[in-house]
C-alpha positions as CSV (number, residue, x, y, z in Angstrom):
1,X,4.3,-24.3,7.2
2,X,5.2,-23.6,3.6
3,X,4.8,-20.0,2.3
4,X,3.4,-21.5,-0.9
5,X,0.6,-23.8,-2.1
6,X,0.2,-25.6,-5.4
7,X,-1.9,-23.6,-7.9
8,X,-4.4,-25.0,-10.4
9,X,-1.4,-25.7,-12.8
10,X,0.6,-27.4,-10.1
11,X,3.0,-24.5,-9.7
12,X,3.5,-22.8,-6.4
13,X,1.7,-19.6,-5.4
14,X,1.6,-17.5,-2.2
15,X,-0.3,-19.3,0.5
16,X,-2.9,-16.5,0.9
17,X,-4.3,-17.5,-2.6
18,X,-6.0,-20.4,-0.9
19,X,-8.3,-18.2,1.1
20,X,-10.8,-17.6,-1.7
21,X,-11.1,-18.7,-5.3
22,X,-11.1,-15.1,-6.6
23,X,-7.7,-14.5,-5.0
24,X,-5.8,-16.7,-7.6
25,X,-6.4,-14.5,-10.7
26,X,-5.9,-11.3,-8.6
27,X,-2.6,-12.7,-7.3
28,X,-1.3,-13.9,-10.7
29,X,-2.2,-10.8,-12.8
30,X,-2.3,-7.8,-10.4
31,X,-0.7,-8.1,-7.0
32,X,2.9,-6.9,-6.9
33,X,3.1,-5.7,-10.5
34,X,4.1,-2.0,-10.7
35,X,1.5,0.5,-11.5
36,X,1.9,4.1,-12.7
37,X,-1.8,5.0,-13.6
38,X,-3.1,7.7,-11.3
39,X,-6.7,6.4,-11.2
40,X,-5.6,2.9,-10.3
41,X,-3.3,4.1,-7.6
42,X,-6.1,6.3,-6.2
43,X,-8.5,3.4,-6.4
44,X,-6.2,1.1,-4.5
45,X,-5.6,3.6,-1.8
46,X,-9.3,4.1,-1.4
47,X,-10.1,0.4,-1.4
48,X,-7.4,-0.4,1.1
49,X,-9.1,2.3,3.3
50,X,-12.5,0.6,2.9
51,X,-10.9,-2.7,3.8
52,X,-9.9,-1.4,7.2
53,X,-11.6,-3.8,9.7
54,X,-12.9,-6.0,6.9
55,X,-11.4,-8.6,4.6
56,X,-9.9,-8.1,1.2
57,X,-12.3,-10.7,-0.2
58,X,-15.2,-8.5,0.8
59,X,-13.7,-5.5,-1.0
60,X,-12.5,-7.5,-4.1
61,X,-16.1,-9.0,-4.5
62,X,-17.5,-5.4,-4.5
63,X,-14.7,-3.8,-6.6
64,X,-16.7,-3.4,-9.8
65,X,-19.5,-1.8,-7.7
66,X,-17.0,0.6,-6.1
67,X,-15.7,1.5,-9.5
68,X,-19.2,2.3,-10.8
69,X,-20.1,4.2,-7.6
70,X,-16.9,6.3,-7.6
71,X,-16.8,7.0,-11.4
72,X,-13.8,4.8,-12.1
73,X,-11.9,6.5,-9.2
74,X,-11.4,9.6,-11.4
75,X,-10.4,11.9,-8.5
76,X,-11.2,15.0,-10.6
77,X,-14.8,13.9,-10.8
78,X,-15.0,12.7,-7.2
79,X,-13.7,16.0,-5.9
80,X,-17.0,17.5,-7.1
81,X,-19.1,15.2,-5.0
82,X,-21.3,17.1,-2.5
83,X,-23.0,16.0,0.7
84,X,-25.9,14.7,-1.3
85,X,-23.6,12.3,-3.2
86,X,-22.3,11.0,0.2
87,X,-25.9,10.4,1.3
88,X,-26.7,8.7,-2.0
89,X,-23.7,6.4,-1.7
90,X,-24.8,5.5,1.8
91,X,-27.8,3.9,0.3
92,X,-25.8,1.9,-2.3
93,X,-25.9,-1.8,-1.2
94,X,-23.1,-2.6,-3.7
95,X,-20.4,-1.0,-1.7
96,X,-19.4,-0.7,2.0
97,X,-21.8,1.8,3.4
98,X,-19.5,3.5,5.9
99,X,-20.0,7.3,6.1
100,X,-16.4,8.0,7.3
101,X,-14.8,5.9,4.6
102,X,-17.0,7.3,1.8
103,X,-16.4,10.8,3.0
104,X,-12.6,10.0,3.0
105,X,-12.7,9.2,-0.7
106,X,-14.1,12.6,-1.5
107,X,-11.7,14.3,0.9
108,X,-8.7,12.4,-0.5
109,X,-9.9,13.1,-4.1
110,X,-9.6,16.9,-3.5
111,X,-6.2,16.4,-1.9
112,X,-5.1,14.3,-4.8
113,X,-5.8,17.2,-7.1
114,X,-3.6,19.4,-5.0
115,X,-0.9,16.7,-5.0
116,X,-1.0,16.4,-8.7
117,X,-0.6,20.2,-9.1
118,X,2.5,20.1,-6.8
119,X,4.1,16.9,-8.0
120,X,3.0,16.4,-11.6
121,X,1.1,13.1,-11.0
122,X,0.0,10.9,-8.1
123,X,2.3,8.2,-9.5
124,X,5.3,10.4,-9.3
125,X,4.5,11.2,-5.7
126,X,3.8,7.5,-4.7
127,X,6.9,6.2,-6.4
128,X,9.2,8.5,-4.4
129,X,8.5,6.3,-1.5
130,X,9.7,3.0,-3.1
131,X,12.0,1.5,-0.6
132,X,15.5,0.3,-1.4
133,X,16.1,-3.4,-1.5
134,X,18.3,-3.2,1.6
135,X,15.3,-1.8,3.5
136,X,13.0,-4.7,2.8
137,X,11.9,-7.4,5.2
138,X,11.7,-11.1,4.0
139,X,8.5,-11.5,1.9
140,X,5.2,-11.4,3.8
141,X,6.8,-11.1,7.2
142,X,5.8,-7.4,7.8
143,X,2.6,-5.4,7.8
144,X,4.3,-2.0,8.0
145,X,7.6,-0.6,7.0
146,X,9.7,2.6,7.3
147,X,8.6,3.6,3.8
148,X,4.9,3.0,4.6
149,X,5.1,4.9,7.8
150,X,6.8,7.8,5.9
151,X,4.2,7.9,3.2
152,X,1.3,7.6,5.6
153,X,2.7,10.5,7.7
154,X,3.1,12.7,4.7
155,X,-0.3,11.9,3.3
156,X,-1.9,12.8,6.6
157,X,0.1,16.0,6.8
158,X,-1.5,16.8,3.4
159,X,-4.9,16.2,4.8
160,X,-5.6,12.7,3.6
161,X,-7.5,10.2,5.8
162,X,-7.8,6.5,6.2
163,X,-4.2,6.1,5.1
164,X,-2.5,4.6,8.1
165,X,0.9,2.8,7.8
166,X,-0.7,-0.6,7.5
167,X,-3.1,0.5,4.8
168,X,-0.2,2.1,2.9
169,X,1.9,-1.0,3.3
170,X,-0.8,-3.2,1.7
171,X,-1.1,-0.5,-1.0
172,X,2.7,-0.8,-1.7
173,X,2.5,-4.6,-1.8
174,X,-0.3,-4.5,-4.3
175,X,0.9,-1.7,-6.5
176,X,4.4,-3.2,-7.0
177,X,6.4,-0.7,-4.9
178,X,7.8,-3.9,-3.3
179,X,7.8,-7.5,-4.5
180,X,6.3,-9.3,-1.6
181,X,5.5,-12.5,-3.3
182,X,6.8,-15.5,-1.4
183,X,10.1,-17.0,-2.2
184,X,9.3,-19.9,-4.6
185,X,6.0,-18.4,-5.8
186,X,5.9,-18.7,-9.6
187,X,4.7,-15.1,-9.9
188,X,7.7,-13.6,-7.9
189,X,10.0,-13.7,-10.9
190,X,7.3,-12.3,-13.2
191,X,6.7,-9.4,-10.7
192,X,10.5,-8.9,-10.5
193,X,10.9,-8.8,-14.3
194,X,8.0,-6.2,-14.5
195,X,9.7,-4.1,-11.9
196,X,13.0,-4.3,-13.7
197,X,11.6,-2.8,-16.8
198,X,9.2,-0.4,-15.2
199,X,10.0,3.2,-15.8
200,X,9.6,5.1,-12.6
201,X,7.6,8.3,-13.0
202,X,9.5,11.5,-12.2
203,X,8.3,14.2,-9.9
204,X,8.4,17.9,-10.3
205,X,10.3,18.0,-7.0
206,X,12.2,15.4,-5.0
207,X,12.3,14.8,-1.3
């Protein structure tokens, strides 16, 4: 089976785009392009945690609701959430109402604040785990990697939750730490060009 399918313009896209109409614009404009914005990075880590046991289509359809509920994923604001906020969010039909996952966002927001104090930014921390080209598997053949295992282990040591290796690997794919677009996908070269010109954020300290 081919790793690509024809897009609406006749050019090839990653096969997973065919799973839902909303996947195509997400694939073409977001997935695999490098990100250095702390709130977007935090958002994606949280949403990947919410996806655990569900489909990305479910989460993507509710993304704007999640953004509203969690104040644009501003972790400084979320860190001030109390038990009453968690109870309020459990009544919000626009998001996934899972107590553990909602509580994890609040917990992780507080740890994100600590991480920023130590590292300078969440982006600087995340991009320290960018794998070398020689460490990559062929596109879309893996669901975990040495880099995702290392980042997951480090985040858990720092107190984060719902950040397992598979969750972190999906985060790395989406946020451009790797270019996992299929060979032949028209967006693969665009993502590669964006990565080539992307200025990696620097950390206060290095591992």
